[in-house]
C-alpha positions as CSV (number, residue, x, y, z in Angstrom):
1,M,-19.9,39.5,19.2
2,L,-22.4,37.1,17.7
3,E,-25.2,39.6,17.6
4,N,-23.1,41.9,15.4
5,I,-22.6,39.2,12.7
6,K,-25.2,39.4,9.9
7,I,-26.2,36.0,8.7
8,N,-27.5,35.4,5.2
9,S,-31.0,34.0,4.8
10,Y,-31.4,30.3,5.1
11,T,-34.5,29.0,3.2
12,E,-35.7,26.1,1.3
13,E,-33.7,27.4,-1.7
14,N,-30.4,26.8,0.2
15,I,-31.1,23.0,0.3
16,Q,-29.5,21.5,-2.8
17,V,-30.4,18.1,-4.2
18,L,-27.7,16.7,-6.4
19,E,-29.4,14.5,-9.0
20,G,-28.0,11.5,-10.8
21,L,-24.2,11.3,-10.8
22,E,-23.7,15.0,-10.1
23,A,-22.7,14.3,-6.5
24,V,-19.9,12.1,-7.7
25,R,-18.5,14.8,-9.9
26,R,-18.9,17.4,-7.1
27,R,-17.2,15.2,-4.4
28,P,-15.1,12.6,-6.3
29,G,-12.9,11.9,-3.2
30,M,-15.9,10.4,-1.4
31,Y,-16.1,7.7,-3.9
32,I,-12.5,7.0,-5.1
33,G,-10.4,8.4,-2.3
34,S,-8.7,11.2,-4.2
35,T,-8.2,12.8,-7.6
36,S,-4.5,12.0,-7.6
37,S,-2.7,9.1,-9.2
38,R,-4.2,6.7,-6.6
39,G,-7.8,7.8,-7.5
40,L,-7.1,7.6,-11.2
41,H,-5.9,4.0,-11.0
42,H,-8.9,3.2,-8.7
43,L,-11.1,3.7,-11.7
44,V,-9.5,0.8,-13.5
45,Y,-9.9,-1.4,-10.4
46,E,-13.6,-0.6,-10.2
47,I,-14.3,-1.7,-13.8
48,M,-12.0,-4.7,-13.4
49,D,-13.9,-5.7,-10.2
50,N,-17.0,-6.3,-12.2
51,S,-15.1,-8.7,-14.5
52,I,-13.6,-10.4,-11.4
53,D,-17.1,-10.9,-10.0
54,E,-18.0,-12.8,-13.2
55,A,-14.9,-14.9,-12.7
56,L,-15.9,-15.6,-9.0
57,A,-19.3,-16.7,-10.3
58,G,-17.7,-19.1,-12.6
59,Y,-18.5,-17.4,-15.9
60,C,-15.3,-15.7,-16.9
61,D,-11.7,-17.0,-17.2
62,E,-10.0,-14.2,-19.2
63,I,-9.8,-10.5,-18.7
64,K,-7.8,-8.1,-20.9
65,V,-7.0,-4.5,-19.9
66,I,-5.5,-2.2,-22.5
67,I,-3.9,1.2,-21.9
68,N,-4.6,3.0,-25.1
69,K,-2.4,5.6,-26.8
70,D,-4.6,8.5,-25.4
71,N,-4.4,7.1,-21.8
72,S,-8.0,5.8,-22.1
73,I,-8.6,2.2,-20.7
74,T,-10.3,-0.7,-22.4
75,N,-11.5,-3.6,-20.2
76,I,-12.7,-6.8,-21.9
77,D,-14.0,-10.0,-20.2
78,N,-15.6,-13.2,-21.5
79,G,-18.3,-13.3,-18.8
80,R,-22.0,-13.3,-19.4
81,G,-22.3,-9.7,-20.5
82,I,-24.2,-7.1,-18.6
83,P,-28.0,-7.6,-19.0
84,V,-29.5,-5.5,-21.8
85,G,-33.2,-5.9,-21.3
86,I,-35.5,-3.1,-20.0
87,H,-35.2,-2.7,-16.2
88,P,-38.6,-3.5,-14.7
89,K,-38.6,-0.5,-12.3
90,L,-36.8,2.2,-14.2
91,G,-38.0,1.5,-17.7
92,V,-34.6,1.9,-19.4
93,P,-32.0,-0.7,-20.5
94,T,-30.3,-2.4,-17.6
95,V,-26.9,-1.5,-19.1
96,E,-27.8,2.2,-18.7
97,V,-29.0,1.6,-15.2
98,V,-25.7,0.0,-14.2
99,H,-23.8,2.9,-15.5
100,T,-25.9,5.9,-14.4
101,V,-27.5,4.9,-11.1
102,L,-25.5,4.6,-7.8
103,H,-26.0,1.4,-5.9
104,A,-27.3,-0.5,-8.9
105,G,-25.9,-3.9,-9.7
106,G,-26.1,-7.6,-9.3
107,K,-24.2,-7.6,-5.9
108,F,-27.4,-7.2,-3.9
109,D,-29.2,-10.2,-5.3
110,R,-27.6,-13.5,-4.2
111,E,-28.8,-15.1,-7.4
112,G,-26.7,-12.7,-9.5
113,Y,-23.4,-13.1,-7.6
114,K,-22.9,-15.6,-4.7
115,V,-19.6,-13.9,-3.9
116,S,-18.6,-10.4,-4.8
117,G,-15.8,-7.9,-4.0
118,G,-17.9,-4.9,-4.6
119,L,-20.5,-4.3,-1.9
120,H,-21.9,-0.9,-2.8
121,G,-22.8,-1.2,-6.5
122,V,-21.2,2.2,-7.2
123,G,-18.3,1.1,-9.4
124,A,-19.4,1.4,-13.0
125,S,-21.5,4.5,-12.4
126,V,-18.8,6.3,-10.5
127,V,-16.2,5.6,-13.3
128,N,-18.7,6.8,-15.9
129,A,-19.4,10.0,-13.9
130,L,-15.7,10.8,-13.7
131,S,-14.9,10.0,-17.4
132,E,-15.1,12.5,-20.2
133,R,-16.3,9.6,-22.3
134,M,-17.3,5.9,-21.9
135,D,-18.3,3.3,-24.5
136,V,-19.8,0.1,-23.3
137,E,-20.1,-2.9,-25.7
138,V,-22.0,-6.0,-24.5
139,Y,-21.8,-9.4,-26.2
140,R,-24.9,-11.3,-25.3
141,D,-27.6,-13.4,-26.9
142,G,-25.7,-13.6,-30.2
143,K,-25.6,-9.8,-30.6
144,V,-23.2,-6.9,-30.1
145,Y,-24.8,-4.0,-28.2
146,L,-23.3,-0.5,-27.8
147,Q,-24.1,2.5,-25.6
148,K,-22.1,5.7,-25.3
149,F,-21.8,8.1,-22.4
150,K,-20.2,11.5,-21.7
151,R,-19.4,12.5,-18.1
152,G,-22.0,10.1,-16.8
153,V,-24.8,11.1,-19.2
154,P,-26.0,8.8,-22.0
155,V,-25.3,10.3,-25.4
156,S,-26.7,7.5,-27.4
157,E,-29.4,4.9,-26.9
158,L,-28.4,1.2,-26.5
159,K,-28.4,-0.3,-30.0
160,V,-27.4,-3.5,-31.8
161,I,-24.3,-3.0,-34.0
162,G,-23.5,-6.6,-35.0
163,I,-23.8,-10.3,-34.3
164,T,-21.3,-12.5,-32.4
165,K,-20.8,-15.9,-31.0
166,K,-19.0,-14.7,-27.9
167,T,-20.2,-13.3,-24.6
168,G,-18.8,-10.7,-22.3
169,T,-18.4,-6.9,-21.8
170,K,-16.0,-4.4,-23.3
171,T,-15.7,-1.0,-21.5
172,T,-13.6,1.8,-22.8
173,F,-13.3,5.0,-20.7
174,K,-11.2,8.1,-20.7
175,P,-10.8,9.8,-17.2
176,D,-11.9,13.4,-17.2
177,P,-9.0,15.9,-17.1
178,E,-11.4,18.3,-15.4
179,I,-11.5,16.0,-12.4
180,F,-8.0,14.4,-12.2
181,E,-4.7,16.2,-11.6
182,E,-3.0,14.2,-14.4
183,V,-4.5,11.5,-16.7
184,V,-1.4,9.2,-17.1
185,F,-1.6,5.6,-16.1
186,D,1.4,3.8,-14.5
187,F,1.9,0.3,-16.1
188,D,3.7,-1.0,-13.0
189,I,1.0,0.0,-10.6
190,L,-1.6,-1.8,-12.6
191,L,0.6,-4.8,-13.2
192,S,1.1,-5.2,-9.4
193,R,-2.6,-5.2,-8.6
194,F,-3.5,-7.5,-11.5
195,R,-0.8,-9.9,-10.6
196,E,-2.3,-10.1,-7.1
197,L,-5.8,-10.7,-8.6
198,A,-4.4,-13.5,-10.8
199,F,-2.8,-15.2,-7.8
200,L,-6.0,-14.9,-5.8
201,N,-8.2,-16.4,-8.6
202,K,-6.6,-19.7,-9.5
203,G,-6.7,-20.3,-13.3
204,L,-7.9,-16.8,-14.2
205,K,-5.9,-15.3,-17.1
206,I,-5.4,-11.5,-16.9
207,I,-3.7,-9.7,-19.8
208,L,-2.3,-6.2,-19.4
209,R,-1.3,-4.4,-22.6
210,D,0.3,-0.9,-23.0
211,E,-0.3,0.6,-26.4
212,R,1.4,3.9,-25.7
213,K,4.9,2.9,-26.8
214,E,6.2,2.2,-30.3
215,E,6.6,-1.4,-29.3
216,P,3.5,-2.3,-27.2
217,V,4.2,-4.1,-23.9
218,E,2.0,-7.0,-22.9
219,K,2.1,-9.1,-19.7
220,V,0.1,-12.3,-19.3
221,L,-0.7,-13.2,-15.7
222,H,-1.9,-16.8,-15.2
223,Y,-1.2,-18.9,-12.1
224,E,-2.7,-22.4,-11.9
225,G,-1.1,-22.7,-8.4
226,G,-3.1,-19.8,-7.1
227,I,-2.0,-18.6,-3.7
228,V,0.7,-21.2,-3.5
229,S,2.3,-19.5,-6.5
230,F,1.7,-16.2,-4.7
231,V,3.8,-17.3,-1.7
232,E,6.5,-18.7,-4.0
233,Y,6.6,-15.4,-5.8
234,M,7.0,-13.4,-2.6
235,D,9.7,-15.7,-1.3
236,R,11.6,-16.0,-4.6
237,N,14.5,-13.9,-3.2
238,K,14.6,-15.7,0.2
239,E,15.7,-19.1,1.3
240,P,12.6,-21.2,2.2
241,I,12.8,-24.1,4.7
242,H,10.1,-26.1,2.8
243,D,7.7,-25.9,-0.1
244,P,4.5,-23.9,0.6
245,I,1.9,-25.6,2.8
246,Y,-1.6,-25.4,1.3
247,I,-4.8,-25.6,3.3
248,E,-8.4,-25.1,2.1
249,G,-11.8,-25.6,3.4
250,F,-15.4,-25.1,2.3
251,R,-18.5,-24.7,4.5
252,E,-21.5,-25.6,2.4
253,E,-24.2,-24.2,4.6
254,D,-23.1,-20.6,4.0
255,G,-20.8,-20.9,1.0
256,T,-17.7,-19.8,2.9
257,Y,-14.4,-20.8,1.2
258,V,-11.0,-20.5,2.9
259,E,-7.6,-20.9,1.3
260,I,-4.3,-20.6,3.2
261,S,-0.7,-21.0,2.0
262,M,2.3,-20.6,4.2
263,Q,6.1,-21.0,4.1
264,Y,8.9,-20.4,6.5
265,N,12.2,-18.9,5.5
266,K,15.7,-19.5,7.0
267,D,17.2,-16.0,7.4
268,T,14.4,-13.6,7.6
269,Y,13.2,-12.3,10.9
270,V,9.9,-10.6,10.3
271,E,6.5,-11.9,9.3
272,N,5.1,-11.3,5.9
273,I,1.4,-12.1,6.1
274,H,-1.3,-10.9,3.7
275,S,-5.0,-11.4,4.1
276,F,-7.8,-11.0,1.6
277,A,-11.6,-11.2,1.7
278,N,-13.4,-11.6,-1.7
279,N,-10.1,-10.4,-3.4
280,I,-10.0,-7.2,-1.3
281,S,-6.8,-6.7,0.5
282,T,-7.7,-6.4,4.2
283,T,-4.7,-4.4,5.2
284,E,-6.0,-4.0,8.8
285,G,-6.6,-7.7,9.1
286,G,-9.8,-8.9,10.7
287,T,-11.4,-12.1,12.0
288,H,-9.8,-14.3,9.4
289,L,-6.3,-13.1,10.3
290,T,-7.0,-13.3,14.0
291,G,-8.1,-16.9,13.6
292,F,-5.1,-17.8,11.5
293,K,-2.6,-16.3,14.1
294,A,-4.3,-18.0,17.1
295,A,-4.5,-21.4,15.4
296,I,-0.9,-21.6,14.2
297,T,0.4,-20.6,17.7
298,K,-1.8,-23.3,19.3
299,V,-0.9,-26.0,16.7
300,L,2.9,-25.4,16.9
301,N,2.8,-25.3,20.7
302,D,0.9,-28.5,20.9
303,Y,3.2,-30.3,18.5
304,A,6.4,-29.0,20.2
305,K,5.1,-30.2,23.6
306,K,3.9,-33.6,22.3
307,H,7.4,-34.2,20.7
308,N,9.4,-32.9,23.7
309,Y,10.7,-29.7,22.0
310,L,9.2,-27.7,24.8
311,K,9.0,-28.4,28.6
312,D,5.6,-28.2,30.3
313,N,6.2,-24.7,31.6
314,E,7.5,-23.4,28.2
315,K,5.5,-22.1,25.3
316,F,5.8,-20.2,22.1
317,L,4.3,-16.8,21.7
318,G,2.6,-15.6,18.5
319,E,5.7,-13.6,17.5
320,D,7.9,-16.7,17.9
321,V,5.8,-18.8,15.4
322,R,5.4,-16.0,12.9
323,E,9.1,-15.0,12.6
324,G,10.3,-15.6,9.0
325,L,6.7,-16.7,7.9
326,T,5.2,-15.8,4.6
327,A,1.5,-16.5,4.3
328,V,-1.6,-15.6,2.3
329,I,-5.0,-16.0,3.8
330,S,-7.8,-15.7,1.2
331,I,-11.5,-16.1,2.2
332,K,-14.5,-15.8,0.0
333,L,-17.9,-15.4,1.6
334,R,-21.4,-14.3,0.6
335,E,-21.9,-11.4,2.9
336,P,-18.6,-10.0,4.1
337,Q,-18.9,-7.3,6.8
338,F,-16.1,-4.8,6.2
339,E,-15.4,-2.2,8.8
340,G,-15.6,1.2,7.2
341,Q,-16.0,2.3,3.5
342,T,-12.4,1.6,2.9
343,K,-13.0,-2.2,3.4
344,T,-9.7,-2.8,5.1
345,K,-10.8,-5.0,8.0
346,L,-13.1,-8.0,8.0
347,G,-15.6,-8.1,10.8
348,N,-17.6,-11.4,10.4
349,S,-17.3,-12.9,13.8
350,E,-18.1,-16.5,12.6
351,V,-15.1,-16.5,10.4
352,R,-12.5,-16.7,13.2
353,G,-13.8,-20.0,14.5
354,Y,-14.0,-21.5,11.1
355,V,-10.4,-20.5,10.1
356,E,-9.1,-21.8,13.5
357,S,-10.9,-25.2,13.1
358,I,-9.5,-25.7,9.6
359,I,-5.9,-24.9,10.6
360,N,-6.1,-26.9,13.8
361,E,-7.0,-30.0,11.9
362,K,-5.1,-29.7,8.6
363,L,-1.8,-28.0,9.8
364,N,-1.5,-30.6,12.6
365,N,-2.0,-33.4,10.1
366,F,0.7,-31.9,7.9
367,L,3.2,-31.7,10.7
368,E,2.6,-35.3,11.8
369,E,2.9,-36.5,8.2
370,N,6.1,-34.5,7.5
371,P,8.3,-34.8,10.7
372,N,11.5,-33.5,9.0
373,I,9.8,-30.2,7.9
374,A,8.0,-30.0,11.3
375,K,11.4,-30.2,13.0
376,Q,12.9,-27.4,11.0
377,I,9.8,-25.2,11.6
378,I,10.0,-25.9,15.4
379,E,13.7,-25.2,15.5
380,K,13.0,-21.8,13.7
381,C,10.5,-21.1,16.4
382,L,12.9,-22.1,19.2
383,S,15.5,-19.8,17.8
384,S,13.0,-17.0,17.6
385,A,12.0,-17.6,21.2
386,R,15.6,-17.4,22.4
387,A,16.0,-14.1,20.5
388,R,12.9,-12.8,22.1
389,E,14.2,-13.6,25.5
390,A,17.5,-11.8,24.6
391,A,15.5,-8.8,23.3
392,K,13.5,-8.8,26.6
393,K,16.7,-8.6,28.6
394,A,18.1,-5.9,26.3
395,R,14.9,-3.9,26.6
396,E,14.9,-4.2,30.4
397,L,18.5,-3.2,30.5
398,T,17.9,-0.1,28.4
399,R,14.9,0.7,30.6
400,R,17.0,0.5,33.7
401,K,19.3,3.0,32.1
402,S,16.2,5.3,31.7
403,F,16.4,4.9,27.9
404,L,12.8,3.9,27.0
405,E,10.5,4.6,29.9
406,S,11.4,7.9,31.4
407,A,11.5,11.6,30.6
408,T,15.2,11.3,29.6
409,L,15.6,12.0,25.9
410,P,18.7,11.5,23.7
411,G,21.4,14.0,24.4
412,K,21.6,15.2,20.8
413,L,17.8,15.7,20.5
414,A,16.8,19.4,20.4
415,D,13.2,19.1,21.4
416,C,10.4,21.6,20.6
417,S,8.3,23.4,23.2
418,E,4.9,22.4,21.8
419,K,3.4,19.4,23.7
420,D,0.5,18.5,21.3
421,A,2.0,15.7,19.2
422,S,-0.4,16.5,16.2
423,L,1.3,19.9,15.9
424,C,4.9,18.7,16.3
425,E,7.4,17.5,13.8
426,I,10.9,16.0,14.1
427,Y,13.7,16.2,11.6
428,I,16.0,13.2,11.6
429,V,19.1,14.8,10.1
430,E,22.2,13.2,8.7
431,G,25.4,14.5,10.4
432,D,26.3,16.9,13.2
433,S,27.1,19.9,10.9
434,A,23.7,19.7,9.2
435,G,22.1,19.1,12.6
436,G,23.7,22.2,13.9
437,S,22.4,24.3,11.0
438,A,18.9,22.8,11.4
439,K,18.8,23.5,15.2
440,Q,19.7,27.2,14.5
441,G,17.3,27.6,11.6
442,R,14.3,25.8,12.9
443,D,11.1,27.1,14.5
444,R,11.8,25.7,18.0
445,S,8.1,26.0,19.0
446,F,7.1,23.0,17.0
447,Q,10.2,21.6,15.2
448,A,12.6,19.1,16.9
449,I,15.9,18.1,15.5
450,L,17.7,14.7,16.0
451,P,21.1,14.5,14.3
452,L,22.4,11.0,13.4
453,W,26.0,10.1,12.8
454,G,27.3,7.1,10.9
455,K,25.4,4.2,9.2
456,M,22.8,2.5,11.4
457,L,21.9,-1.2,11.5
458,N,20.4,-2.9,8.5
459,V,17.4,-4.4,10.3
460,E,16.5,-6.6,7.3
461,K,19.4,-8.8,8.4
462,A,19.0,-8.6,12.2
463,R,16.6,-9.7,14.9
464,I,14.9,-7.4,17.4
465,D,17.5,-8.1,20.1
466,K,20.1,-6.5,17.9
467,V,17.9,-3.5,17.3
468,Y,17.7,-2.7,21.0
469,G,21.5,-2.9,21.2
470,N,22.2,-0.6,18.3
471,D,23.5,2.8,19.4
472,K,22.3,4.5,16.1
473,L,18.7,3.3,16.4
474,Q,18.2,3.8,20.1
475,P,18.0,7.6,19.9
476,V,15.3,7.3,17.2
477,I,13.3,4.8,19.3
478,T,13.6,7.0,22.4
479,A,12.8,10.3,20.6
480,L,9.7,9.0,19.0
481,G,8.5,7.5,22.2
482,A,6.1,4.8,20.8
483,G,8.2,1.7,21.3
484,I,8.9,-0.9,18.5
485,G,7.6,-4.2,17.3
486,D,4.7,-5.7,19.1
487,E,5.0,-3.0,21.8
488,F,4.6,-0.2,19.3
489,D,1.8,2.2,20.4
490,I,0.9,5.0,17.9
491,E,-0.9,6.8,20.7
492,K,2.4,7.5,22.4
493,L,4.0,9.0,19.3
494,R,5.6,12.3,20.2
495,Y,5.6,13.8,16.7
496,H,3.0,13.4,13.9
497,K,5.5,14.5,11.2
498,I,8.7,12.5,11.1
499,I,10.9,14.1,8.3
500,I,14.1,12.4,7.1
501,M,16.5,15.0,6.0
502,A,19.7,13.6,4.3
503,D,22.1,14.8,1.6
504,A,21.1,14.4,-2.0
505,D,23.9,11.8,-2.7
506,V,24.5,8.1,-2.5
507,D,25.3,8.1,1.3
508,G,22.2,10.2,2.0
509,A,20.0,7.7,-0.1
510,H,21.5,4.8,1.9
511,I,20.7,6.4,5.2
512,R,17.1,7.1,4.0
513,T,16.7,3.5,2.9
514,L,18.1,2.2,6.2
515,L,15.7,4.4,8.2
516,L,12.7,3.5,6.0
517,T,13.5,-0.2,6.4
518,F,13.6,0.2,10.1
519,F,10.3,2.1,10.2
520,Y,8.6,-0.5,7.8
521,R,9.8,-3.5,9.7
522,Y,9.5,-2.3,13.3
523,M,7.2,0.7,13.3
524,K,4.9,-0.1,10.4
525,P,1.9,2.0,11.6
526,L,4.1,5.1,11.0
527,I,4.2,4.3,7.3
528,E,0.5,3.1,7.1
529,G,-0.7,6.3,9.0
530,G,1.3,8.7,6.8
531,Y,3.5,10.1,9.5
532,V,6.8,9.7,7.6
533,Y,8.2,12.3,5.1
534,I,11.3,12.9,3.0
535,A,12.7,16.4,3.0
536,Q,13.7,17.8,-0.4
537,P,16.7,20.1,0.0
538,P,17.8,22.1,-3.0
539,L,20.7,21.1,-5.1
540,Y,21.6,24.5,-6.5
541,K,21.6,28.2,-5.4
542,V,21.5,30.7,-8.3
543,S,22.6,34.3,-7.6
544,K,22.5,37.3,-9.8
545,G,22.9,40.7,-8.3
546,K,20.9,40.8,-5.1
547,E,18.5,38.0,-6.3
548,E,18.9,34.5,-4.9
549,L,16.9,31.5,-6.1
550,Y,17.1,27.8,-5.5
551,A,16.7,24.7,-7.8
552,Y,16.0,21.2,-6.6
553,D,17.5,19.3,-9.6
554,D,19.1,19.9,-13.0
555,R,15.8,20.1,-14.8
556,Q,14.5,22.8,-12.5
557,L,17.8,24.7,-12.8
558,E,17.5,24.8,-16.6
559,K,13.8,25.9,-16.3
560,L,14.7,28.6,-13.8
561,L,17.4,30.0,-16.0
562,K,15.2,30.0,-19.0
563,E,12.3,31.7,-17.2
564,K,14.6,34.4,-15.9
565,G,16.4,34.8,-19.3
566,W,19.8,34.3,-17.5
567,E,22.9,32.8,-19.0
568,K,25.0,30.5,-16.8
569,K,28.0,32.7,-17.4
570,D,26.2,35.8,-16.1
571,C,25.2,34.4,-12.7
572,T,26.7,32.5,-9.8
573,I,25.6,28.9,-9.5
574,Q,26.5,27.1,-6.2
575,R,26.0,23.3,-6.1
576,F,25.4,22.2,-2.5
577,K,27.5,19.1,-1.7
578,G,25.5,18.5,1.4
579,L,23.1,20.0,4.0
580,G,26.1,21.1,6.1
581,E,27.0,23.7,3.4
582,M,23.8,25.6,4.0
583,N,23.6,28.3,6.6
584,P,20.6,28.2,9.0
585,D,18.7,30.8,7.1
586,Q,19.0,29.0,3.8
587,L,18.0,25.6,5.4
588,W,14.9,27.2,6.9
589,E,13.9,29.0,3.7
590,T,14.4,26.1,1.4
591,T,13.8,22.9,3.4
592,M,12.1,23.6,6.8
593,N,9.7,26.5,6.4
594,P,6.2,24.9,6.0
595,E,5.1,27.7,3.7
596,T,7.9,27.3,1.2
597,R,9.4,23.8,1.6
598,T,8.6,20.6,-0.4
599,I,8.3,17.4,1.5
600,L,7.3,14.0,0.2
601,K,4.9,11.8,2.2
602,V,6.0,8.1,2.3
603,E,2.9,6.1,1.4
604,L,2.2,2.4,1.4
605,Q,0.2,1.6,-1.7
606,D,1.1,-2.0,-2.2
607,A,2.3,-4.0,0.9
608,V,3.4,-7.0,-1.2
609,E,5.5,-4.8,-3.5
610,A,7.0,-2.9,-0.5
611,D,8.0,-6.1,1.2
612,E,9.6,-7.3,-2.0
613,V,11.6,-4.1,-2.5
614,F,13.0,-4.1,1.1
615,T,13.9,-7.7,0.8
616,T,15.6,-7.1,-2.6
617,L,17.5,-4.0,-1.6
618,M,18.4,-4.8,2.0
619,G,18.4,-8.7,2.1
620,D,21.3,-11.2,1.9
621,K,21.0,-12.2,-1.8
622,V,23.2,-10.1,-4.2
623,E,21.8,-11.3,-7.5
624,P,18.2,-9.9,-7.1
625,R,19.7,-6.6,-6.0
626,R,21.9,-6.5,-9.1
627,E,18.9,-7.2,-11.4
628,F,16.9,-4.5,-9.6
629,I,19.6,-1.9,-10.2
630,Q,20.0,-2.9,-13.8
631,A,16.2,-2.7,-14.4
632,Y,15.7,0.7,-12.7
633,A,19.0,2.5,-13.3
634,K,17.6,4.7,-16.0
635,K,14.9,6.0,-13.7
636,A,17.3,7.0,-10.9
637,Q,17.4,10.8,-10.3
638,N,19.6,13.1,-8.3
639,I,22.3,10.5,-7.6
640,D,25.9,11.8,-7.4
641,I,28.4,9.6,-9.1
């Protein structure tokens, strides 16, 4: 066959060289991840990171970010100001170099920045390339300098436009609508990230202002307590056993600085540990997190044995000492080695030993000096160890019943014939009647159906031994096949799309929340890896003559009627009370057919905020839940009253 295929010529002319910032505009996803909302907000973080680097260097203590009325962004800091002199190699002002040349910045020269979050020097130039306009003002040497750019290209020379006594940089940019799906910034997304940065940089003031409303909204984020305040913030809806423990250390020979704050809570059963390196959230952990976990396990075991809480043949496991623990590990170092461009895992091997040595010394001293707190922590660990043993027995019991480690699958599961997990999807369906319709309507070659009945366990209020004993969760664990908790293995996952399909009412929302809580707490890699989806069944069926159309909410119904020119009185509108009202063909056409359905991927953008939401909605305290409902009630959609 190949000899019959005519191949176009392949010559020197086919080799393209993208000059300047053209490569960024041609392939923006390579530099900012995507052109969706996440990529849009990433632009703000790139410019903000330059100001944060000035703060890390000790020259900046205030950063102000303004969302302007036209959804442009202004970032102002009181740092040293970007250098304005002529660059010795390129022969143009250094401000222009920073904003038009990739991998140009002060991050590569240790004299410019001892510690920096940005490693690649692409931030300002990438933002410039992806903006329809950018104005840069520099306050330096008693003068105000201005240079303007359009889609990465200078449209004015750097010029002096005034005099000033202040120093710093002011950057205003408008993301290019030719690049981004929608240029609308979310105040809450920015607020969450800026709050995190304010916690991680003790004493730094970050001001976020939104000018788009009639009454501008402004938040001032300033935490003298640093990561201690961070831990207190995360635990504000929990019942802590003690005040946060704070540990720090500085190694002068290589400039490595470690900060750790940790606090145990009474009635929470999962760990909530967040690690950072040079202000970057290391969501995949790394050597600093490994050192932290190993050290606290050793210190608490040694203390428990020394004070006769444990017998010689007994010991705590890592999961025992981390149950109910909230902790922040923040490390700042000169040359961090991040694994991958995404910078989500720290790889510096020397860091582990340093973190371990600091904790071994200082946490042990704290426990010896505070025996009452130490006793409460050890009792929490003992309780966790007993629950672990109970969970082990429950797990072994279910295995003996062929529940977890055999080919036996839940009786209500209608499996698919495809064996390649990457091609398979499972619908977890609310109710037997909907499950029946889904089984009949599905494509059985790659779609599996697991009906659920009744409300499952709220795992936010239960330990893992209760999870194994819950008859509503066991079928889910077994069907997915990857285990739970510390035993979870993503390689054993039987379906790469897990789609929650529940009614569009209060009960359906509750079931979705219970399932998402379970996945987040005990199968977190499912959320992190993007395996979990929410089905979007229609709310209305509109019929006129032989034509049948579907609408997924009230707004879409009105739009549909308007586009068709139909009056409500002239057509039949059926409102589905639940999935069970749809026949198999309707369910396939609207909700299950990959070519016509709409499904929402569950993504983890902010682990701190996600933990807070689950604690608020599913935890023991009522007052935070009431406040949450009151704050967000107006944003709720598709909720039946």
